[in-house]
C-alpha positions as CSV (number, residue, x, y, z in Angstrom):
1,M,12.8,-27.1,-18.2
2,G,14.8,-24.0,-17.2
3,Y,13.8,-20.4,-17.0
4,L,10.5,-19.3,-18.6
5,A,10.0,-15.6,-19.1
6,G,6.6,-14.1,-18.3
7,V,4.6,-12.4,-15.7
8,R,0.8,-12.5,-15.1
9,L,-1.2,-10.2,-12.9
10,E,-3.7,-11.6,-10.5
11,P,-6.1,-9.5,-8.4
12,L,-4.9,-9.2,-4.8
13,S,-6.9,-6.6,-2.9
14,V,-8.8,-3.3,-3.2
15,F,-7.8,-0.5,-0.9
16,R,-10.5,2.1,-0.2
17,W,-9.2,5.0,1.9
18,S,-9.0,8.7,2.4
19,Y,-6.8,11.3,4.0
20,D,-7.3,12.2,7.6
21,E,-7.5,15.8,8.6
22,D,-7.2,16.9,12.2
23,D,-5.4,19.5,14.4
24,R,-2.1,17.7,13.8
25,V,-2.1,17.3,10.0
26,K,-4.1,19.1,7.3
27,A,-5.2,16.7,4.5
28,G,-3.0,16.9,1.4
29,T,-0.5,19.5,2.7
30,I,1.9,20.5,-0.1
31,V,4.6,23.2,0.2
32,S,6.4,24.8,-2.8
33,P,9.3,26.6,-1.1
34,Y,11.1,27.7,-4.3
35,G,8.5,29.6,-6.2
36,S,7.6,27.0,-8.8
37,E,4.9,24.3,-9.1
38,E,7.4,21.7,-7.8
39,G,6.8,20.8,-4.2
40,I,6.7,18.2,-1.5
41,G,3.7,17.0,0.5
42,Y,2.6,15.1,3.5
43,G,-0.6,13.4,4.5
44,E,-2.0,10.5,6.6
45,G,-5.0,8.4,6.2
46,R,-6.9,5.2,6.9
47,G,-9.3,2.9,5.2
48,T,-10.3,-0.7,4.4
49,V,-8.7,-3.5,2.4
50,S,-10.8,-6.3,0.8
51,G,-9.9,-9.3,-1.3
52,R,-7.1,-11.8,-0.5
53,I,-6.0,-9.4,2.2
54,E,-8.9,-8.2,4.4
55,G,-8.6,-5.6,7.1
56,T,-8.0,-2.0,8.0
57,A,-5.1,0.2,6.9
58,V,-3.4,3.3,8.2
59,W,-0.7,5.0,6.1
60,S,1.3,8.1,5.5
61,N,2.3,9.7,2.2
62,Y,5.3,11.9,1.5
63,P,4.7,12.7,-2.2
64,R,6.6,15.0,-4.5
65,R,4.9,17.3,-7.1
66,R,6.8,17.8,-10.3
67,T,6.7,21.1,-12.2
68,D,4.2,19.5,-14.7
69,G,1.7,18.9,-11.8
70,R,2.2,15.1,-11.7
71,M,2.3,13.8,-8.1
72,L,4.8,11.1,-7.2
73,P,3.3,9.1,-4.2
74,N,5.7,7.7,-1.7
75,L,3.3,5.9,0.6
76,R,3.9,3.5,3.5
77,G,1.5,1.9,6.0
78,V,0.2,-1.1,7.8
79,V,-2.8,-3.4,7.3
80,T,-4.2,-5.0,10.4
81,T,-6.1,-8.1,9.1
82,H,-9.3,-9.5,10.6
83,D,-7.2,-12.3,12.1
84,G,-4.8,-10.0,13.8
85,A,-1.8,-10.1,11.5
86,S,0.2,-7.0,10.7
87,I,1.2,-6.5,7.0
88,L,3.5,-3.5,6.2
89,F,3.2,-2.1,2.7
90,E,4.8,0.5,0.4
91,F,3.5,2.0,-2.8
92,R,5.3,4.4,-5.2
93,G,4.3,5.7,-8.6
94,R,2.5,8.5,-10.4
95,T,-0.8,10.3,-9.9
96,I,-2.0,12.2,-13.0
97,F,-4.6,15.0,-12.6
98,E,-6.2,16.5,-15.7
99,G,-8.9,19.2,-15.4
100,D,-11.7,18.2,-13.0
101,E,-11.3,14.5,-13.7
102,P,-10.3,12.1,-10.9
103,G,-6.6,11.6,-10.5
104,R,-5.4,8.4,-12.2
105,Q,-2.9,6.4,-10.1
106,N,-0.3,4.0,-11.4
107,L,1.7,2.4,-8.6
108,V,4.1,-0.4,-7.8
109,G,4.1,-1.9,-4.3
110,W,5.5,-4.4,-1.9
111,F,4.2,-6.1,1.2
112,E,6.0,-7.7,4.3
113,S,4.6,-9.8,7.1
114,D,6.0,-12.0,9.8
115,H,2.6,-13.8,10.2
116,E,2.8,-17.4,8.8
117,G,-0.5,-17.0,7.0
118,Y,0.8,-14.0,5.0
119,S,4.4,-14.8,4.4
120,W,3.6,-15.5,0.8
121,L,3.3,-11.7,0.3
122,N,7.0,-11.2,1.2
123,D,8.2,-12.1,-2.3
124,L,5.6,-10.4,-4.4
125,V,6.0,-7.3,-6.5
126,C,2.6,-5.7,-7.1
127,I,1.1,-3.4,-9.7
128,A,-1.7,-1.1,-8.7
129,E,-4.1,1.3,-10.5
130,G,-6.7,3.5,-9.1
131,Q,-8.1,6.9,-8.8
132,I,-8.3,9.8,-6.3
133,S,-11.3,12.0,-6.4
134,A,-10.6,15.5,-7.7
135,A,-13.3,16.9,-5.3
136,G,-12.2,15.2,-2.1
137,P,-9.6,12.9,-0.5
138,D,-11.3,9.5,-1.4
139,M,-9.2,6.9,-3.1
140,V,-9.8,3.4,-4.6
141,I,-6.7,1.4,-5.5
142,N,-6.9,-2.0,-7.2
143,V,-3.8,-4.1,-6.3
144,Y,-2.5,-6.9,-8.5
145,A,0.1,-9.5,-7.7
146,G,2.8,-10.0,-10.3
147,I,3.2,-13.8,-10.6
148,H,6.4,-14.9,-12.2
């Protein structure tokens, strides 16, 4: 039969999380050291994951802010599943804020696990979309597996 081009997206999981704020890290810290809108940020958070992956997540984000105000997430973390597996993940992409509207997120992501029950994740490339509240640090990210 040979090679057949085409990719379909299948729902994988929904991430619901928020930034943590404590004495160590202020939520959504962004610095602009060169006098323009461009800057770099850092934040940490936690939340839940539901769907084909179920568990809790902790993560850190090291985003860059462009001069047009767009944020470029650079997020890495770990999901601890209800059955005790560890799944590392990475998301990168764009967050677009316009006015008082929630920020729209467009992301690409990858997962890695050494647990036999989740090894199928190791070859996936995922597409994610979601939003981050303009009023607070709450996020919902819908993750889809790219099936080739």
